[in-house]
ROKOLBA-953131 format. One record per residue (C-alpha): residue number from 1; residue in one letter; x, y, z. Coordinates in pm, 1 decimal, padded with zeros to 6 digits. Layout:
ROKOLBA-953131
MIVO_pos_code_px_py_pz
MIVO_NUM_a_X_Y_Z
...
end
This chain:
ROKOLBA-953131
MIVO_pos_code_px_py_pz
MIVO_1_m_-02114.0_03588.6_-03875.0
MIVO_2_r_-01989.9_03309.9_-03644.8
MIVO_3_l_-01633.3_03409.1_-03719.4
MIVO_4_a_-01705.1_03767.7_-03622.4
MIVO_5_l_-01861.3_03662.1_-03293.6
MIVO_6_r_-01560.2_03444.6_-03212.5
MIVO_7_a_-01322.8_03730.1_-03291.5
MIVO_8_t_-01520.9_03966.2_-03067.9
MIVO_9_a_-01519.4_03713.0_-02780.5
MIVO_10_f_-01146.2_03665.3_-02823.1
MIVO_11_h_-01093.7_04043.1_-02817.3
MIVO_12_f_-01279.8_04085.8_-02489.9
MIVO_13_a_-01106.8_03783.9_-02331.0
MIVO_14_w_-00764.9_03912.5_-02432.7
MIVO_15_a_-00846.7_04263.0_-02306.7
MIVO_16_g_-00962.7_04120.3_-01972.8
MIVO_17_l_-00649.2_03908.8_-01937.9
MIVO_18_t_-00432.1_04211.9_-02023.5
MIVO_19_r_-00602.7_04425.3_-01755.9
MIVO_20_l_-00552.8_04149.3_-01493.0
MIVO_21_t_-00185.7_04112.7_-01585.9
MIVO_22_l_-00135.7_04490.1_-01563.0
MIVO_23_c_-00299.4_04507.2_-01217.8
MIVO_24_a_-00083.7_04222.1_-01090.9
MIVO_25_l_00228.7_04397.2_-01222.2
MIVO_26_l_00136.1_04726.8_-01053.1
MIVO_27_l_00075.4_04548.9_-00719.2
MIVO_28_f_00411.8_04373.0_-00746.0
MIVO_29_c_00591.0_04701.6_-00815.3
MIVO_30_a_00417.0_04869.9_-00523.2
MIVO_31_a_00532.3_04591.6_-00292.1
MIVO_32_c_00892.3_04634.6_-00409.8
MIVO_33_g_00952.5_04995.6_-00317.3
MIVO_34_e_01290.0_05158.7_-00366.2
MIVO_35_d_01320.8_05223.6_00007.8
MIVO_36_e_01296.5_04850.1_00100.3
MIVO_37_p_01645.7_04713.5_00174.9
MIVO_38_a_01760.8_04395.1_00001.9
MIVO_39_r_01813.2_04088.9_00223.0
MIVO_40_r_02134.8_03892.9_00202.9
MIVO_41_v_02105.9_03514.1_00231.6
MIVO_42_d_02400.4_03342.2_00398.5
MIVO_43_m_02421.2_03000.1_00227.6
MIVO_44_s_02698.0_02886.4_00465.5
MIVO_45_k_02447.3_02852.4_00750.9
MIVO_46_r_02250.1_02528.3_00736.1
MIVO_47_q_02013.1_02352.3_00974.0
MIVO_48_e_01978.6_01976.3_01004.3
MIVO_49_t_01629.3_01850.8_00928.5
MIVO_50_a_01454.0_01598.5_01153.2
MIVO_51_l_01427.3_01234.4_01051.2
MIVO_52_p_01119.5_01171.9_00838.7
MIVO_53_t_00869.0_00975.4_01047.3
MIVO_54_p_00505.6_00880.4_00981.7
MIVO_55_a_00244.1_01125.1_01112.0
MIVO_56_s_00134.0_00864.2_01367.5
MIVO_57_g_00490.4_00805.5_01488.7
MIVO_58_i_00709.0_00495.4_01499.9
MIVO_59_t_00503.8_00186.6_01588.8
MIVO_60_y_00637.6_-00085.5_01817.1
MIVO_61_a_00467.2_-00420.6_01875.0
MIVO_62_y_00524.8_-00719.2_02102.8
MIVO_63_l_00417.4_-01044.9_01934.1
MIVO_64_p_00092.7_-01122.7_02123.6
MIVO_65_q_00195.2_-01436.6_02309.7
MIVO_66_y_00056.7_-01286.3_02631.2
MIVO_67_s_-00250.2_-01069.6_02695.4
MIVO_68_h_-00235.6_-00708.2_02581.9
MIVO_69_t_-00227.3_-00604.6_02948.4
MIVO_70_t_00078.7_-00821.7_03010.7
MIVO_71_s_00247.2_-00706.2_02687.5
MIVO_72_y_00196.6_-00343.7_02791.7
MIVO_73_a_00319.0_-00403.2_03147.4
MIVO_74_r_00632.6_-00578.7_03027.4
MIVO_75_h_00733.4_-00328.4_02757.6
MIVO_76_h_00580.4_00014.7_02815.9
MIVO_77_l_00883.3_00130.9_03018.2
MIVO_78_l_01111.7_00021.5_02734.1
MIVO_79_v_00899.9_00205.3_02475.9
MIVO_80_e_00897.0_00521.9_02688.9
MIVO_81_y_01273.4_00500.4_02733.8
MIVO_82_l_01333.4_00455.4_02360.5
MIVO_83_a_01115.1_00755.9_02277.0
MIVO_84_k_01301.3_00973.5_02526.6
MIVO_85_a_01649.4_00848.5_02432.5
MIVO_86_t_01597.8_00882.1_02056.8
MIVO_87_g_01370.5_01184.5_02044.4
MIVO_88_l_01140.4_00986.7_01813.6
MIVO_89_p_00762.9_00955.9_01860.8
MIVO_90_i_00741.9_00583.1_01942.9
MIVO_91_r_00418.3_00417.5_02050.9
MIVO_92_q_00321.1_00059.6_02129.1
MIVO_93_v_00049.6_-00108.6_01921.7
MIVO_94_f_-00126.1_-00436.0_01996.0
MIVO_95_p_-00207.8_-00683.3_01716.1
MIVO_96_d_-00454.3_-00948.6_01828.5
MIVO_97_t_-00293.8_-01257.0_01674.1
MIVO_98_f_00041.6_-01384.2_01553.2
MIVO_99_d_-00087.2_-01386.2_01195.3
MIVO_100_e_-00213.1_-01027.4_01224.8
MIVO_101_h_00127.5_-00922.9_01360.6
MIVO_102_v_00300.7_-01068.8_01053.4
MIVO_103_k_00054.9_-00900.8_00815.2
MIVO_104_m_00091.2_-00561.4_00987.4
MIVO_105_v_00470.4_-00574.7_00956.2
MIVO_106_a_00442.8_-00674.3_00589.2
MIVO_107_q_00201.8_-00384.0_00526.3
MIVO_108_g_00426.9_-00132.6_00702.5
MIVO_109_q_00189.1_-00080.7_00997.0
MIVO_110_i_00443.5_-00207.2_01251.0
MIVO_111_d_00786.1_-00046.5_01229.0
MIVO_112_i_00970.7_-00228.3_01508.7
MIVO_113_s_00873.1_-00580.6_01604.5
MIVO_114_f_00968.0_-00782.6_01913.0
MIVO_115_t_00921.5_-01139.7_01802.9
MIVO_116_n_01018.2_-01502.6_01837.8
MIVO_117_p_01273.5_-01643.8_01589.4
MIVO_118_f_01011.7_-01851.4_01404.7
MIVO_119_v_00794.7_-01546.4_01329.9
MIVO_120_y_01107.4_-01342.9_01252.0
MIVO_121_i_01190.5_-01585.5_00970.5
MIVO_122_k_00843.1_-01516.5_00828.3
MIVO_123_l_00900.7_-01141.1_00863.2
MIVO_124_a_01240.5_-01166.4_00692.4
MIVO_125_q_01061.5_-01306.7_00386.7
MIVO_126_h_00883.3_-00969.1_00373.0
MIVO_127_g_01212.2_-00778.9_00392.7
MIVO_128_a_01231.9_-00725.1_00769.9
MIVO_129_r_01578.0_-00718.4_00928.2
MIVO_130_g_01677.4_-00830.0_01279.3
MIVO_131_f_01901.1_-00575.5_01449.9
MIVO_132_a_01898.5_-00666.7_01820.5
MIVO_133_r_01841.8_-00975.1_02032.9
MIVO_134_t_01777.4_-01036.1_02398.2
MIVO_135_i_01958.6_-01187.5_02689.9
MIVO_136_r_01702.3_-01295.5_02947.1
MIVO_137_s_01719.6_-01216.5_03317.3
MIVO_138_s_01842.7_-01575.8_03361.4
MIVO_139_g_02155.2_-01470.7_03169.6
MIVO_140_r_02076.4_-01697.8_02875.1
MIVO_141_g_02043.8_-01598.5_02510.4
MIVO_142_e_01836.6_-01908.0_02432.0
MIVO_143_f_01498.6_-02045.6_02540.1
MIVO_144_r_01308.3_-02373.1_02541.8
MIVO_145_c_00956.4_-02510.0_02521.0
MIVO_146_e_00797.5_-02674.0_02824.9
MIVO_147_i_00551.9_-02962.3_02785.5
MIVO_148_i_00309.5_-02937.9_03077.3
MIVO_149_c_00025.3_-03138.7_03226.0
MIVO_150_r_-00175.6_-03140.7_03546.0
MIVO_151_s_00024.5_-03266.1_03842.8
MIVO_152_d_-00238.5_-03532.9_03911.5
MIVO_153_n_-00244.2_-03667.1_03554.2
MIVO_154_r_-00127.7_-04024.5_03607.1
MIVO_155_a_-00161.8_-04116.9_03239.1
MIVO_156_l_00137.7_-03900.3_03150.1
MIVO_157_k_00463.1_-04014.7_03303.7
MIVO_158_t_00701.3_-03960.9_03009.4
MIVO_159_p_00685.2_-03752.1_02688.0
MIVO_160_e_00619.3_-04070.8_02490.4
MIVO_161_d_00287.6_-04100.3_02677.5
MIVO_162_c_00163.8_-03792.6_02488.2
MIVO_163_r_00102.2_-04009.9_02182.2
MIVO_164_g_-00272.2_-04037.6_02121.3
MIVO_165_k_-00353.1_-03757.5_02366.2
MIVO_166_r_-00516.9_-03414.2_02327.3
MIVO_167_w_-00263.6_-03132.7_02286.1
MIVO_168_i_-00325.0_-02759.8_02321.1
MIVO_169_a_-00049.1_-02539.5_02176.9
MIVO_170_v_-00009.2_-02161.7_02170.2
MIVO_171_d_-00027.6_-02080.3_01797.6
MIVO_172_p_00088.9_-02230.2_01465.9
MIVO_173_l_00352.4_-01951.3_01457.3
MIVO_174_s_00462.0_-01993.2_01818.5
MIVO_175_a_00822.9_-02105.5_01860.0
MIVO_176_g_00831.3_-02201.6_02227.5
MIVO_177_g_00462.0_-02285.1_02236.3
MIVO_178_y_00448.1_-02516.0_01934.5
MIVO_179_l_00738.9_-02542.5_01687.5
MIVO_180_f_01003.8_-02655.2_01936.7
MIVO_181_a_00766.7_-02919.4_02077.1
MIVO_182_l_00686.1_-03039.6_01726.4
MIVO_183_g_01059.7_-03092.6_01669.4
MIVO_184_y_01097.4_-03264.2_02007.4
MIVO_185_f_00817.0_-03512.5_01933.2
MIVO_186_h_00953.5_-03565.5_01580.7
MIVO_187_d_01282.0_-03685.1_01730.7
MIVO_188_l_01083.7_-03930.1_01945.9
MIVO_189_g_00913.3_-04066.6_01634.7
MIVO_190_i_00581.6_-03899.4_01720.7
MIVO_191_h_00419.4_-03695.2_01443.8
MIVO_192_k_00117.7_-03464.1_01417.2
MIVO_193_q_-00115.0_-03740.8_01302.1
MIVO_194_d_-00025.6_-03943.1_01613.3
MIVO_195_f_-00214.3_-03710.4_01849.1
MIVO_196_a_-00585.6_-03740.0_01916.3
MIVO_197_e_-00615.4_-03364.5_01871.5
MIVO_198_i_-00400.3_-03054.3_01830.6
MIVO_199_t_-00577.0_-02731.7_01921.5
MIVO_200_f_-00440.8_-02377.6_01934.7
MIVO_201_a_-00521.4_-02141.4_02217.4
MIVO_202_p_-00795.0_-01884.0_02156.2
MIVO_203_g_-00701.6_-01514.5_02134.5
MIVO_204_p_-00673.9_-01221.3_02103.3
MIVO_205_g_-00348.6_-01224.0_02293.4
MIVO_206_g_-00303.3_-01418.5_02615.1
MIVO_207_k_-00232.3_-01740.8_02431.6
MIVO_208_q_00041.7_-01862.1_02666.0
MIVO_209_e_-00183.1_-01802.2_02966.1
MIVO_210_n_-00476.6_-01973.1_02792.7
MIVO_211_v_-00274.8_-02289.9_02736.2
MIVO_212_v_-00190.5_-02314.8_03106.4
MIVO_213_l_-00548.8_-02243.1_03212.6
MIVO_214_a_-00691.9_-02499.2_02966.4
MIVO_215_v_-00457.7_-02771.1_03095.9
MIVO_216_l_-00534.5_-02673.3_03453.7
MIVO_217_a_-00908.4_-02702.2_03381.0
MIVO_218_g_-00856.1_-03052.6_03239.6
MIVO_219_k_-00980.9_-02960.4_02890.3
MIVO_220_y_-00664.7_-03104.9_02732.7
MIVO_221_d_-00420.9_-03374.7_02836.8
MIVO_222_f_-00112.6_-03159.4_02791.7
MIVO_223_g_-00000.8_-02824.6_02661.7
MIVO_224_t_00313.3_-02655.6_02533.6
MIVO_225_i_00436.4_-02314.4_02646.3
MIVO_226_r_00754.9_-02112.3_02629.7
MIVO_227_e_00991.0_-02145.7_02922.6
MIVO_228_g_00918.1_-01872.0_03177.2
MIVO_229_t_00540.5_-01858.5_03129.0
MIVO_230_l_00469.1_-02027.9_03461.3
MIVO_231_d_00666.1_-01752.0_03635.2
MIVO_232_v_00450.2_-01489.7_03462.3
MIVO_233_l_00137.7_-01665.5_03598.9
MIVO_234_k_00266.9_-01744.8_03947.2
MIVO_235_d_00030.0_-01492.1_04107.3
MIVO_236_r_-00274.5_-01622.2_03916.2
MIVO_237_i_-00245.9_-01999.5_03954.4
MIVO_238_d_-00126.4_-02258.2_04203.7
MIVO_239_p_00200.5_-02368.1_04038.0
MIVO_240_t_00198.8_-02696.8_04229.8
MIVO_241_q_-00099.1_-02807.0_04018.2
MIVO_242_i_00110.6_-02799.8_03701.5
MIVO_243_r_00389.3_-03044.5_03621.1
MIVO_244_v_00658.7_-02991.1_03356.6
MIVO_245_l_00670.1_-03322.5_03174.2
MIVO_246_a_00968.5_-03230.4_02955.1
MIVO_247_r_01171.7_-02942.6_02813.9
MIVO_248_t_01298.1_-02921.3_02457.4
MIVO_249_k_01647.5_-02821.7_02345.8
MIVO_250_a_01725.5_-02450.8_02350.6
MIVO_251_y_01700.0_-02220.1_02048.8
MIVO_252_p_01798.3_-01854.0_01992.6
MIVO_253_e_01607.0_-01598.0_02198.3
MIVO_254_w_01355.9_-01339.4_02078.9
MIVO_255_l_01480.8_-01047.9_01874.1
MIVO_256_f_01391.1_-00700.7_01751.3
MIVO_257_a_01330.0_-00650.0_01380.3
MIVO_258_a_01278.5_-00343.3_01163.2
MIVO_259_r_01027.7_-00359.2_00878.7
MIVO_260_k_01133.8_-00324.1_00518.3
MIVO_261_g_01184.1_00039.2_00422.7
MIVO_262_l_01219.3_00180.5_00774.2
MIVO_263_d_01473.0_00465.1_00765.7
MIVO_264_e_01814.8_00325.3_00861.6
MIVO_265_r_01878.6_00632.4_01075.7
MIVO_266_v_01574.0_00542.2_01284.1
MIVO_267_v_01701.4_00185.1_01326.4
MIVO_268_e_02044.7_00315.5_01423.9
MIVO_269_k_01900.8_00550.1_01686.0
MIVO_270_v_01678.8_00280.6_01836.1
MIVO_271_s_01952.3_00015.6_01841.3
MIVO_272_r_02202.3_00252.1_02005.7
MIVO_273_a_01948.7_00330.5_02277.3
MIVO_274_m_01879.4_-00041.3_02332.1
MIVO_275_f_02247.0_-00132.7_02355.4
MIVO_276_a_02304.4_00154.2_02600.8
MIVO_277_l_02069.2_-00001.1_02858.9
MIVO_278_d_02292.9_-00078.8_03156.4
MIVO_279_p_02171.2_-00313.6_03432.5
MIVO_280_a_02406.9_-00131.9_03672.4
MIVO_281_n_02200.1_00184.5_03621.1
MIVO_282_p_01895.6_00169.5_03858.3
MIVO_283_e_01664.3_00339.4_03608.2
MIVO_284_h_01772.9_00105.6_03328.3
MIVO_285_a_01754.0_-00196.2_03560.3
MIVO_286_a_01385.5_-00124.8_03624.5
MIVO_287_i_01316.2_-00114.0_03249.6
MIVO_288_l_01500.9_-00440.1_03187.5
MIVO_289_k_01343.7_-00615.4_03486.7
MIVO_290_a_00990.4_-00530.2_03374.2
MIVO_291_a_01066.2_-00685.3_03034.5
MIVO_292_g_01235.2_-00989.9_03188.8
MIVO_293_l_01567.7_-00900.4_03028.3
MIVO_294_a_01928.2_-00873.1_03140.7
MIVO_295_r_02042.6_-00674.4_02839.0
MIVO_296_i_01996.4_-00622.8_02464.4
MIVO_297_i_02279.9_-00700.1_02224.0
MIVO_298_p_02338.7_-00672.7_01845.7
MIVO_299_a_02185.1_-00939.7_01622.6
MIVO_300_k_02233.5_-01069.8_01272.2
MIVO_301_d_02002.4_-01272.0_01051.6
MIVO_302_q_02219.6_-01585.1_01081.2
MIVO_303_d_02139.8_-01605.4_01455.0
MIVO_304_c_01812.2_-01772.4_01357.9
MIVO_305_d_01968.7_-02045.4_01142.4
MIVO_306_p_01907.3_-02322.8_01403.7
MIVO_307_v_01534.4_-02246.4_01377.6
MIVO_308_r_01555.9_-02251.8_00996.2
MIVO_309_e_01713.0_-02599.0_01021.6
MIVO_310_l_01423.2_-02712.4_01242.0
MIVO_311_i_01170.7_-02576.1_00991.6
MIVO_312_r_01342.8_-02770.9_00712.2
MIVO_313_k_01347.8_-03088.7_00921.1
MIVO_314_l_00973.9_-03059.3_00987.4
MIVO_315_e_00912.3_-02968.3_00619.5
MIVO_316_l_00729.7_-02649.5_00715.6
MIVO_317_d_00883.2_-02435.3_00439.1
end
């Protein structure tokens, strides 16, 4: 009995399937009438496809040494120029901290990074590649750290006087705001344990500014910032109230890096547009001036070797 029922069910299912197949075949034949001309496909004609880019576009980030407002003001013209010159949808994003910036690059959330050489070395460990570096408006391809204190601080006459004092630095991953100073003090025989305190500036962003303001307020004996920061703040503070106690040796300037896996054609387009920026062109000059740059030139990973040597010396590997 069960076998008969199964056979009957199978018969009806097969009949239904056959009727559906027949209907589909009739519709297909109706659509392909004899009077419809055949179309010839010319395989010799091809069209180039656009570069594959994420739905949200190419992301560009400035390591947050300054406030987000300052980062935007300094680089939004450059980002707009790159988008126009390359035809790629490029937008600026704003990580809150140095550590967040590194993590976002490693996770593929930041495609193009403008960063200091110390952070770049961290990014390179995640497969990032430096492709361009900067020449500052001063004409130099290197930068230094400045050790600053209040002008009226009589306890600090020489860098050696910083021993036993309270130090505010930019960030553990800051090159000009911490690492270079650490190397400078190391050469003087002064080590981390020799300071009364080492504090890092609060964020998000604005860390360079916060160091200057904390020193100015007398909260710390001295601070360390990248060379050029006092110029950025000249309209917000009285520069005569700050004294530069010392400057470190110079190290390679900031550079642009592409995250691991970013399409090489995208990197090529962006780098060509960067290298084409001409200070003799008024429109380009405005872009470069806003960013504090004279020009952008090709880079290679070995450019950061002096910073790698400093990291080894300080045993920060």
